[in-house]
Each structure stands twice: as C-alpha cells, then as structure tokens.
Backbone as JSON Lines, residues from 0, in Angstrom:
{"i":0,"aa":"S","n":[-66.07,-48.37,41.3],"ca":[-66.29,-48.39,42.76],"c":[-67.11,-49.19,43.02]}
{"i":1,"aa":"Y","n":[-67.36,-49.66,44.32],"ca":[-68.31,-50.4,44.81],"c":[-69.72,-50.56,44.24]}
{"i":2,"aa":"L","n":[-70.31,-49.46,44.19],"ca":[-71.62,-49.28,43.52],"c":[-71.46,-49.72,42.17]}
{"i":3,"aa":"E","n":[-70.45,-49.45,41.4],"ca":[-70.52,-49.77,39.95],"c":[-70.67,-51.16,39.88]}
{"i":4,"aa":"Q","n":[-69.48,-51.74,40.85],"ca":[-69.35,-53.17,40.71],"c":[-70.85,-53.85,41.02]}
{"i":5,"aa":"L","n":[-71.46,-53.73,42.03],"ca":[-72.73,-54.0,42.22],"c":[-73.42,-53.98,41.24]}
{"i":6,"aa":"R","n":[-73.67,-52.72,40.68],"ca":[-74.88,-52.52,39.51],"c":[-74.46,-53.51,38.31]}
{"i":7,"aa":"K","n":[-73.06,-53.61,38.19],"ca":[-72.66,-54.54,37.19],"c":[-73.08,-56.01,37.4]}
{"i":8,"aa":"Q","n":[-72.74,-56.41,38.56],"ca":[-73.1,-57.66,39.21],"c":[-74.46,-58.12,39.15]}
{"i":9,"aa":"Y","n":[-75.37,-57.12,39.5],"ca":[-76.8,-57.26,39.51],"c":[-77.73,-56.35,38.76]}
{"i":10,"aa":"P","n":[-77.48,-56.49,37.73],"ca":[-78.4,-55.51,36.39],"c":[-79.87,-55.75,36.78]}
{"i":11,"aa":"K","n":[-80.43,-54.74,36.64],"ca":[-82.11,-54.91,36.62],"c":[-82.53,-56.17,35.91]}
{"i":12,"aa":"G","n":[-83.79,-56.68,36.62],"ca":[-83.9,-58.04,35.99],"c":[-83.33,-59.35,36.57]}
{"i":13,"aa":"T","n":[-82.12,-58.98,37.13],"ca":[-81.61,-60.33,37.82],"c":[-82.28,-60.86,38.82]}
{"i":14,"aa":"K","n":[-82.38,-62.27,38.7],"ca":[-83.21,-62.89,39.55],"c":[-82.33,-63.45,40.65]}
{"i":15,"aa":"L","n":[-82.75,-63.03,41.99],"ca":[-82.16,-63.33,43.16],"c":[-83.1,-64.26,44.05]}
{"i":16,"aa":"Q","n":[-82.39,-65.49,44.87],"ca":[-83.06,-66.2,45.75],"c":[-82.63,-66.06,47.15]}
{"i":17,"aa":"L","n":[-83.31,-65.53,47.89],"ca":[-82.93,-65.21,49.35],"c":[-82.36,-66.64,50.02]}
{"i":18,"aa":"I","n":[-81.49,-66.42,50.79],"ca":[-80.82,-67.49,51.83],"c":[-81.37,-67.03,52.97]}
{"i":19,"aa":"S","n":[-80.72,-65.86,53.3],"ca":[-81.45,-65.47,54.82],"c":[-81.19,-64.09,54.97]}
{"i":20,"aa":"M","n":[-82.2,-63.19,55.86],"ca":[-82.18,-61.98,55.94],"c":[-82.26,-61.61,57.29]}
{"i":21,"aa":"R","n":[-81.22,-60.56,57.44],"ca":[-81.03,-60.57,59.23],"c":[-81.7,-59.03,59.43]}
{"i":22,"aa":"N","n":[-82.12,-58.64,61.04],"ca":[-82.43,-57.5,60.99],"c":[-83.72,-56.95,60.45]}
{"i":23,"aa":"E","n":[-84.51,-57.85,60.01],"ca":[-85.57,-57.3,59.48],"c":[-86.94,-57.73,60.5]}
{"i":24,"aa":"K","n":[-87.82,-56.81,60.75],"ca":[-88.94,-57.09,61.54],"c":[-89.92,-58.27,60.84]}
{"i":25,"aa":"Y","n":[-90.08,-58.01,59.58],"ca":[-91.14,-59.03,58.68],"c":[-90.02,-59.5,57.63]}
{"i":26,"aa":"P","n":[-89.04,-60.48,58.01],"ca":[-88.13,-60.58,56.66],"c":[-88.84,-61.52,55.74]}
{"i":27,"aa":"I","n":[-88.47,-61.74,54.73],"ca":[-88.93,-62.66,53.59],"c":[-88.46,-63.89,53.81]}
{"i":28,"aa":"L","n":[-89.12,-64.86,53.44],"ca":[-88.9,-66.25,54.01],"c":[-87.47,-66.79,53.02]}
{"i":29,"aa":"P","n":[-86.69,-67.49,53.49],"ca":[-85.61,-68.14,52.95],"c":[-86.09,-69.01,51.75]}
{"i":30,"aa":"G","n":[-85.53,-68.85,50.54],"ca":[-85.93,-69.44,49.21],"c":[-86.9,-68.75,48.3]}
{"i":31,"aa":"T","n":[-87.26,-67.41,48.88],"ca":[-88.35,-66.7,48.17],"c":[-87.32,-66.13,46.96]}
{"i":32,"aa":"I","n":[-87.81,-66.07,45.64],"ca":[-86.98,-65.51,44.63],"c":[-87.65,-64.24,44.33]}
{"i":33,"aa":"G","n":[-86.95,-63.17,43.86],"ca":[-87.4,-61.97,43.28],"c":[-86.33,-61.35,42.29]}
{"i":34,"aa":"E","n":[-86.76,-60.17,41.8],"ca":[-86.09,-59.74,40.54],"c":[-85.51,-58.15,40.93]}
{"i":35,"aa":"V","n":[-84.39,-57.87,40.64],"ca":[-83.65,-56.61,40.97],"c":[-84.5,-55.69,40.27]}
{"i":36,"aa":"T","n":[-84.87,-54.45,40.99],"ca":[-85.44,-53.41,40.32],"c":[-84.57,-52.2,39.9]}
{"i":37,"aa":"H","n":[-83.81,-51.99,41.05],"ca":[-82.5,-51.01,40.73],"c":[-81.45,-51.09,42.18]}
{"i":38,"aa":"I","n":[-80.66,-50.51,42.17],"ca":[-79.64,-50.44,43.25],"c":[-79.53,-48.99,43.54]}
{"i":39,"aa":"D","n":[-79.73,-48.58,44.94],"ca":[-79.67,-47.16,45.06],"c":[-78.25,-46.69,45.76]}
{"i":40,"aa":"D","n":[-78.16,-45.55,45.85],"ca":[-76.71,-44.98,46.12],"c":[-76.21,-45.57,47.39]}
{"i":41,"aa":"L","n":[-76.88,-46.18,48.23],"ca":[-76.47,-46.72,49.52],"c":[-75.92,-48.39,48.96]}
{"i":42,"aa":"G","n":[-76.05,-48.68,48.15],"ca":[-75.96,-50.1,47.55],"c":[-76.77,-51.25,48.03]}
{"i":43,"aa":"S","n":[-78.03,-50.51,48.42],"ca":[-78.96,-51.4,48.72],"c":[-79.7,-52.04,47.42]}
{"i":44,"aa":"I","n":[-80.14,-53.29,47.53],"ca":[-80.41,-53.91,46.1],"c":[-82.22,-53.87,46.39]}
{"i":45,"aa":"H","n":[-82.68,-53.19,45.46],"ca":[-84.17,-52.97,45.63],"c":[-84.66,-54.14,44.82]}
{"i":46,"aa":"M","n":[-85.88,-54.69,45.3],"ca":[-86.36,-56.03,44.71],"c":[-88.17,-56.04,44.58]}
{"i":47,"aa":"K","n":[-88.25,-56.86,43.73],"ca":[-89.68,-57.1,43.51],"c":[-89.88,-58.58,43.8]}
{"i":48,"aa":"W","n":[-90.11,-59.12,45.18],"ca":[-90.16,-60.39,45.36],"c":[-91.53,-61.03,44.71]}
{"i":49,"aa":"Q","n":[-91.57,-62.38,44.73],"ca":[-92.54,-63.24,44.23],"c":[-93.9,-62.84,45.12]}
{"i":50,"aa":"N","n":[-93.61,-62.7,46.46],"ca":[-94.79,-62.83,47.56],"c":[-95.3,-61.38,47.74]}
{"i":51,"aa":"G","n":[-94.87,-60.21,46.51],"ca":[-95.39,-58.87,46.57],"c":[-94.52,-57.95,47.38]}
{"i":52,"aa":"S","n":[-93.5,-58.42,48.15],"ca":[-92.85,-57.46,48.87],"c":[-91.81,-56.66,48.14]}
{"i":53,"aa":"S","n":[-91.41,-55.51,48.65],"ca":[-90.41,-54.83,48.03],"c":[-89.09,-54.54,48.72]}
{"i":54,"aa":"L","n":[-88.94,-55.09,49.75],"ca":[-87.93,-55.24,50.79],"c":[-86.75,-55.19,50.18]}
{"i":55,"aa":"A","n":[-85.8,-54.19,50.27],"ca":[-84.4,-54.27,49.71],"c":[-83.66,-55.37,50.34]}
{"i":56,"aa":"L","n":[-82.52,-55.73,49.65],"ca":[-81.46,-56.67,50.27],"c":[-80.13,-55.78,50.45]}
{"i":57,"aa":"I","n":[-79.51,-56.1,51.52],"ca":[-78.15,-55.53,51.98],"c":[-77.18,-56.37,51.9]}
{"i":58,"aa":"P","n":[-76.51,-56.08,50.73],"ca":[-75.41,-56.89,50.39],"c":[-74.32,-57.66,51.52]}
{"i":59,"aa":"E","n":[-74.21,-56.5,52.27],"ca":[-73.25,-57.06,53.31],"c":[-74.05,-57.68,54.68]}
{"i":60,"aa":"V","n":[-75.23,-57.78,54.59],"ca":[-76.17,-58.24,55.66],"c":[-76.84,-59.52,55.46]}
{"i":61,"aa":"D","n":[-77.38,-59.46,54.19],"ca":[-78.41,-60.47,54.01],"c":[-77.36,-61.55,53.07]}
{"i":62,"aa":"S","n":[-77.99,-62.72,52.96],"ca":[-77.38,-63.62,52.14],"c":[-78.29,-64.31,51.02]}
{"i":63,"aa":"F","n":[-77.72,-64.2,49.61],"ca":[-78.73,-64.58,48.76],"c":[-77.98,-65.11,47.68]}
{"i":64,"aa":"K","n":[-78.44,-65.56,46.47],"ca":[-77.76,-65.95,45.35],"c":[-78.32,-65.95,44.03]}
{"i":65,"aa":"V","n":[-77.65,-65.66,42.99],"ca":[-78.37,-65.52,41.6],"c":[-79.06,-66.93,41.21]}
{"i":66,"aa":"V","n":[-80.06,-66.67,40.72],"ca":[-80.84,-67.72,40.15],"c":[-80.38,-67.79,38.77]}
{"i":67,"aa":"A","n":[-80.09,-68.94,38.14],"ca":[-79.81,-68.92,36.67],"c":[-80.98,-68.73,35.84]}
{"i":68,"aa":"A","n":[-80.76,-68.0,34.67],"ca":[-82.05,-67.71,34.15],"c":[-82.46,-69.4,33.34]}
{"i":69,"aa":"E","n":[-83.65,-69.36,33.25],"ca":[-84.24,-70.67,32.74],"c":[-83.87,-70.52,31.25]}
{"i":70,"aa":"K","n":[-83.5,-71.67,30.68],"ca":[-82.94,-71.69,29.15],"c":[-84.3,-72.16,28.28]}
C-alpha cells in the first residue's frame, strides 16, 4: 500500500531537507533539515525540525529530499 511504501522509504530517524512547503501559514524555511518521527495513517510525515518545529510534511504537496547520512 501507499502507506507501507512511505514508511519503508522514510523510516523513523531519516533525515529530510525541506525544498519548499506550500499552504502553511508559518512554513519552515527551505533548506531546513529535520528527522522523521513517524508517518500517520493519512500519509503525513511527522518531523522533528532543527528549528524546534514539528510541522508534518505532506508528500504530495511539499517538496523535500533525503539527506545522506554522514559517514
């Protein structure tokens, strides 16, 4: 299912970098990095952002990329 795919693709602890966020009153700034905490049953990716925010990402709406783990 779509949810299973998302959860495989972005397991807890995955680092994501925001490219752009739409439809948010107080969006997170592009370039901000955060860590996935969980994916809910609607497919929103819940985050713990560097700036302390916990705004969720919506895969079909927001653009972001996975940050490779530092070796």
